[in-house]
N, C-alpha and C positions, 0 to 999 in steps of 0.2 A: 271745660277743660282748656287750660292755657298752655301752649308750648312757648317756653321762655328761654332766652339765652342772655348772656351777659353783654354781648356786643352784636353788631351787625356783621354777618359774614361778608366777605368782599363781594361775593356774587349777588347777595341781597342788595348791597350798596350800588352795584352796577346796573342790575335789571329791575329792582324794586319788588322782587318776589322772594318769599321765604323758601329755603331748601331748593334752590333753583339750579344747583350745579348738576350737570349732565349725569354724573355717576351717583348722585345722592338717592338713596332708596327710601327716604322718608315717606313719600307719597304712596309708594307701593306697600310699605310696611303698615301704615295706618289703615289702609284698605284691607290688606290681608288679615289684620288683627280684628277686623269687624268694626272699627271705629267710624269709618265712612262707608256709605252704600256703594261707592264706586271709586275708581282711582282718579283722583283729581290731579290737575296740572298745577304747577307752581303759580301760574298767573290767576288761578281761581281761588287763591287763599281767602280773599275777603268773603267769598260765597259760603264759607264754612261757618260763619257766624250763626246762620239759621240752624246749624247742627249743635250749637253751643261750644264751638271750637274757635279759639282765638290765638293770636301770635303777638308776642311783644319782646322787647329788648330792654335791658337796664340802661344801655347807652344808645340814644337815638342819633348822636352825632359822630361817634367813632365807628370805624370799620376795621376789621382785621382780627387778629388773635387777641385774647384777653390781655396779655402782657403789653400789647401795643396801644391799649386804650387809656387815655388820660383819666385819672381818678375824678377829676372835676366834671367829666362828662357823664358820670353815673348819676342818674336821677331816681333815687330810691323813693321819694314821695310820689313822683309821677308814676313809677312802676306799681306801687301799692294801689294807687287810684285806678290804674288800668285793670288790675286784677279784681277790684271790687265792682267793676262795671258789669251790669247784667243786661244784655239786649232784651228788648221787649218783643 
């Protein structure tokens, strides 16, 4: 399962963790939905690979809202390659 977005959120760009805004309910929601065995913290996102969960963005260099991201920063081939990766 991959959680993807078109761009880096500003908070991700600032701290390096997905869904890290103080009021973001992502981590609670995936736990309450039974996707994860416990509520993970944003800083633990890399540890979810062993559960088959990954995170990626179409634009690795832009941050902000979609309309603020330069089209040239969108890496469709790289995005497709990341989606086809299967951890062993």
